[in-house]
N, C-alpha and C positions, 0 to 999 in steps of 0.2 A: 277829355271832358271831366275827368276826375281820376282818382287813383283806381287802378284796376285791382279789385280785391281778390281776383283769382291768382294774381302773381304775388309770390312772397317778397318781402322786402320792407324797407322802412316806411314807405307810404301806407302799406297795408297795416303795419303795426300801429302807426300813428292814428290811422282811421279807426282801428279797433279800440284803441285806448279812449279816443274821443267818444266813440259809440258806447263804450262801457260807462264812461262818466255820465253821458246823457241818459242812459238807461237807468242808472242808479238814482240820478236826480229825479227822473220821471217817477220811479218807484217810490221815492221818498215823498214826492208831491202827492201821488195818488193815495198814500197812506196818511198824509197830513196836509191837505190842500191849503192850509193857512200858514204854511211855512214849516218845512221839515224840521229845522232845528232852531228857527228864530223865535218860536213860541214856547220855549222851554219854561216850565213853571218857575216863577221868581223865587229863588231860595239861595242861600249861601252854601257853597260847597261844605262838606263835612270838615270838621277840624282834624280828622284823621289824615295821616300822610297819604298822598295819592298812591294808588297801587303802582308798583314799579313797572316800567315798560322798557324792556331791555332790547338791545340790538338783536339778540337771538330771537326774541318774540317778533320783532319787526321782520326779520328775514324769514321766519316761519310763515308769517301772514302772506308774504309775497310767494313763497314756495307753494303753499296750499292753494292760493287763489289762481296760480298759473299752472297747477299740476295737470289740468285736464280731467281730473277725477271729481265728479259732482259732490261726493261726500266730503272730500277735503276742501273743495271750494266753499261749501256751505259752512265749514268750520272757520273759514277766514272772512267771509263776506256776510254782512248783516242782511239776511233774507228770512222771511217767515218760513217755517217748516212746510207749510202748504202752498207756498208760492211756486208755481211750475217754472222750470228753467228751460228756456229755448234749447232744443236738442243740440245745436251746434255752439251754444254760448260757452260751454266749458272749453271747447277746442279754441275758440276765439280768445278766451281769457289768457291763453298761453302767452299773449303779447305782454302781459304784466311781468313776465320774467325779466324784462329790462328795467323794472322799477326798483329803486333802492330807497328805502325809508330810513331817514336819519333819526334814530331813537333819541338822540341828545336834544332834539328840538321839541320833544313831547311837552304839550301844554294842555293841562286838564282845564276845560272851560266850565264844566258842571260835573256832578258826581259820576255820570256815566257817558260823558261826551268829552272828547279830546281832539286835538289837531296835531299833526306832525308834518314836517317838510320832507319832500322826497325829490329825487331826480329820476328821470326816465331816459333810457338810451338803448337803442338797438344797434348791433354792429353796423357800421357805415353811416350812421345818422348822427345828427348833432344832439347834444344833451339838452333836455328841457326841465324846467322846475315845476313841481306840482305841490299842492297841499293835499293831505289825506285826512279826511274826517273819520275818526274812530268812535264807535259806540261800544259800551261794555254790556255784554249779555252773557248770562250764565258765568259771571266772574271772569270773563275773557274779553279782551279787546278784539273787535272785528272792524273791517273796512266798511264804512257806510257809503262814502263816495269820494271821488277824487276830483280835483279841479286844477287845470293847468294855470300856472302863474305867468304874468308877463315877464 
């Protein structure tokens, strides 16, 4: 009938990544029901050079988001401080350990919004392409949401 989420494996990890993406998209919608990032105020990006986004920062985001530790997860994922986290969400986010963000694809779309390409793969599964939307809060890039690409 569907992937058995009690059994470890690629189906469970894919299901969790999809659930994570849907949860973040729903969260973004609830906080801005008229379009999470489509309604950004019209303005030109600053003339300053965009803040560097290095491969080390990209790797750290994935490590923190997949660590299983709520404090580290909140350092990597754009969540309001008072937003409760489902008790098993941090354990499920460990599936993000298979995500590899390619920092060379970093494209800043607005002052505090950027997008990067990523691939996701768990042992024994095929690789899939993803886009990762980043938002900058407290002078740090964080994962806002992910979306699987065709």
